N, C-alpha and C positions, 0 to 999 in steps of 0.2 A: 611367612617371611615377606616383608614389604620391600618393594623396589625403590631405591632412592631416585629422586627426581634429578634430572641433568642440571648441572650448575653452569654459571657464566664462565667459569674456568674451562670447563669441558668444551663449550661453544667456541671460546677463543682458540683453543688448541685445535679443534676441527677446522676452524676458518683460517688458521694461520695468522691471526692478528692479535693485537693487545687486548687485555680486558677492558681497558678504557675505550677502545674502538668498539667492542661489542655493546658496552653500555650506551655509547653515543647512538648507535643504530637503533637499538631496542627502545630507546627513550624518544626516537623521532627527531634526533638532532642531526645537523649536517655532517656528512661524511663522503669520502670519495665513492663514486658509483660502484666501482669493483669491490671495495670494502663492504658497502651495503649489501651487495649481491651475495658475497661469500658468507657474511654473518647470517643473513636470512636463510640461505640454503643450509648452513650448518645447524641452526636452530630447528629448522624443519626436520632435518635427518635425525637429530637427537630427540626430537619431541619436547624441546625446552619451552616451558610455559612460565613467564615471569610472574612473580607473586603480585597480584593486583594492589594489595594493601601497601607493600613496600614501595611499589611503583608510585602510588599516590603520594607517599611521603617524600619521595625524591622530587616529584614534580610540584609539590605543594598541595594545598587544599583542593585544587581543582582536578576533576577527573575528566577523562576523555570519553565522550559518549558518541556512538555512531548511529545515525539513522540510515537504514538500508531500505531502498525502494526500487521497484522495477523500472520506472521511467521518470527521471527527475523533471522532465519537461511537462509532465501531466500536472495541471493546476491543482488537482486534488492533494498531490504530494507536497506542493508548495505550501498550502494551508496546513497540512499535517506538520510540516517542518516548523511553521510559525507557532503551532500549538506546543511542540516539543520545547522550543525556546521559551515559551511562556512558563512551562512546567519546571524548567531548569533554572529559571531566574532566581538569582540570589544564592545559588548553590556553589558558584564558582566553577562549575563544569563547563567544558568546551565541547562543542558540537561539530561533528564532521558528517558529511553526506556521502553516501555510496550508492551510485546508480548501477544496478547489478544485471540489468537485462531480465528477461522473463523465464529463463530456464532454471528449474529447481537445483540443478547440478552446480550452476554458477553461484547460487545463493549458498549452497553447502560449503563451497570452497571459500567464499567470503567469510563465513562463520569460522572456519578453521584458521584462516589467516588473522582474523581479529583476535582469536583466542591466543595467539602468539605474542601478545603484548601490544598490539596496535590500538586497543581500546579497552576500557574498563567496564563498559556496559553497551548493550546493543538494543535498539528498538527497530523492529523489522516489520514490514507490511507486505508480505508475499502474495501475489496473485495466485500462484500455483504452489500446492503444498504436497510434495512427495513424502513418502515414508523416510527416505533418506534425509531430506531436509529436516523433518521433525526430529529425527534421531540426533542429528547434529546440533540442533537447538537445545534439545533436552540435555544432551551430554556436554554442552559448552561450559567451560570453566569460568566464563564471565557471565554475569547476570543478563538475562534476555526477557523482554517483553514483546509480545506479538500483537500487532493491530490487526485484528481479524478474528473470524470465528474458528475455534478449535473444538475438537471433541472433549467432552468433560474429563475423559481419562488422561488427557495430555497434561502433565504436571508443569504447566508454564503460566506465568502471569499473562493476562490478555485484556485487551479492550475490544468489545464486540459491538456489532451493529445488527439491527433487525432488517436484513435485506428484503425478506418477504413482506415485512410490514411496510416498507418503502413502497413496494410495488402496489400493495393494496391501497395505500393512501392516493397514489397517482391514478390508479384504475378507477376507484370510486369517485374520485373528482371528475374524471373525464365523463363518466356515466351521468353524474349530476348535471354536467353542462349539456347533456342531450346526445352525446355520442352513442351511436348504435353499432358501429363497425370499428372496433379498436384493434389496431395492429400493434405488434410488438417487434421491435428491433433489439436483438440481444447482442452481447459480446461473445467472445470465445467460451464455449461451453466447457472446456477443460480447466477453466479458472473458477475460483471459488464464488466470486460475485456473478460471473456469467451463468453458472449452473444454478445458483439459488434464485436469481431473478427470473430466469426462463421457467423454472419449475413453478414459482409463485404465480406467474402470469397464466400458465397452462391450467392451473388449479382454479383460477378465477374465471378465465374465459371458457373453460371446458371445451375447447376445440383446438385442433392443431391443423390449421389449413394454410393457404397461401399467404395469410396475413401475419404469420409467425416467421420472422427472418433471423437467422444467426449469422453474425459477421466474424471475420477473423481478427478484429482488433477493436479496442474502445477509442476510435479516432474519428475526427470529422470526416475524413476521406471515406472511411467505411460507411458512415451515416449517409453521405451523398450517394454512394453506390446502392445502398438500401433503398433510398428514395426512388432511384431509377427503376428498381424492380417493382416497387409499389405502384409507381405511375404506369407501368406496363399492364397492370391488371385490368381486367374488364370494368366497365363502369359500375356493374352490380357488386363486384368483389372489392372495389377500391375503398380504402378506409376513409372514414370521416375524422379519425383521430389516431395518433401514433404515440405509443408510450415507449421511450427508448431506455435502455439499461444504464446509460449514463448521459451526462450533458453533452459531451463531445459528439456522441452519435446523434443526439437530439439537434444539436446546432448544424450538423451536416444535413439532416433531414429538412431543417428549416431553410437552409441555403438552396438546396435543390428545389424545394416547393416554390419558394419565392421567385427563383430564377425562371420557373415554368409558368409564372403568373397565377399561382394559386394563392387565394386570399387566406391569411391566417389571422384570427382563428375561424373566420366565417365559413370557409370550405374545408379547412383542415386544422384541428387543434393538435398541438404537440407539447408533450411533457417529458421531462428528463429526470434523472437522479444524480444528486451530488451537490447541487446549488453552488457551482463554482462562480467566481467573479464574472466571467464572460457571460453567464446566464443572465446577469443582472444588467449588463450593458449592451447586449445585443438588441436589435430592433427587428421585430417585436421582442421585448423582454421574455425570457423563457420561464414558464412554470416549471418548478422543480421540487424534488423532495430532498431537503437538506439532510446529509448524513453527519453534519457538524464535524468536519475533518479537524478543524482547529481544536475542538474540545476533545476529540479522540487523542490527538497528540499531546495535549496537556496532561490527560489522565494517564497516558503511557509513561511520560517522563516522571510523573509522581510515583507510579508503581515501581519504576526502575530504581529511583532513589531509595524507596523503602526496601527493595530487594538488596541493594548494596549495603544498607545499614543493618538488615536482618536476613542474612543468607539462608537461614534455616526455617523461615517462616513458611507456612503453608501458601500455595499459589492463590492468588487473588484474581477475580474477574470483574470488570467494569462493563456495563452495558450502556450504549448511548441511543436514546430514542429518536427515531427519525421525525421530521417535521415537514409538512407540506407548505410551500411558498407559492402562492397563486400570482401569476403575472399575465401579460397581454397575450401570450401564445395560446392561452385557453379560455380567456375570459374577454368577451366582447364588451367594449367601452360604451 
């Protein structure tokens, strides 16, 4: 025996408002704040999920797509967003951005809320991936595409990147420039990129000493703090090159080194990962491994549109190959 899905009529009765008011709230139109709160609460209590196809017909050909990222201020996500816009071009879809914070529980809550009619599809790029989050993504009634590496058994469309390959490219380049004491400054090890890039460096360097630093965030400030620790090492232990887990960390290291009067790259070579815009305009310009964020966003949008049109199709995976971009921070002119 199947259980009938809750209806708009039931939501209206539970909220104590008209059916028209329920329709306005669930379709994102203007309504009184107290009405909006009551309708959303009633829909949540009843587990009401609007039919995506019917909703799209009401709103016209355009669908509502949400891009969910941990920190909208990170330039990587800005480029990812531009790629999603590229991929949705011509489809009539509207894009909204959700900055979720970094806790998987917050992301899980977002997925549940979007499933209640606030979006027709979701592109998500989570730094941390708990089992709860993965379950909510797999069980989501709206199509989901993950920008990031997932286990092959997870039945979701995804756009992946070879983080280990990115570390290898940067590390081998620093070696080719004559670096003998390469330090690594990583991000939070409980994040997917933080863990993957730290593991890759340790496999390459085959040591775990004072030149491997782990920071609490992928930020410029964390990079500056890491530089202070590296600068405090003895002359024999001090690195002649630093590979940072992302460009923001690398820019922090550059700022710290240059402020201390260290010549870059003559005394210290610095390389990052991501190839954000700031890497190109900083002086000296930063050598970085491009993870092609815009391309990943474009591919994610294309996968999402395919999933919307063919909901029963098997999950697809796209992989973007990293590319080394050599600039002044490692290459003497």
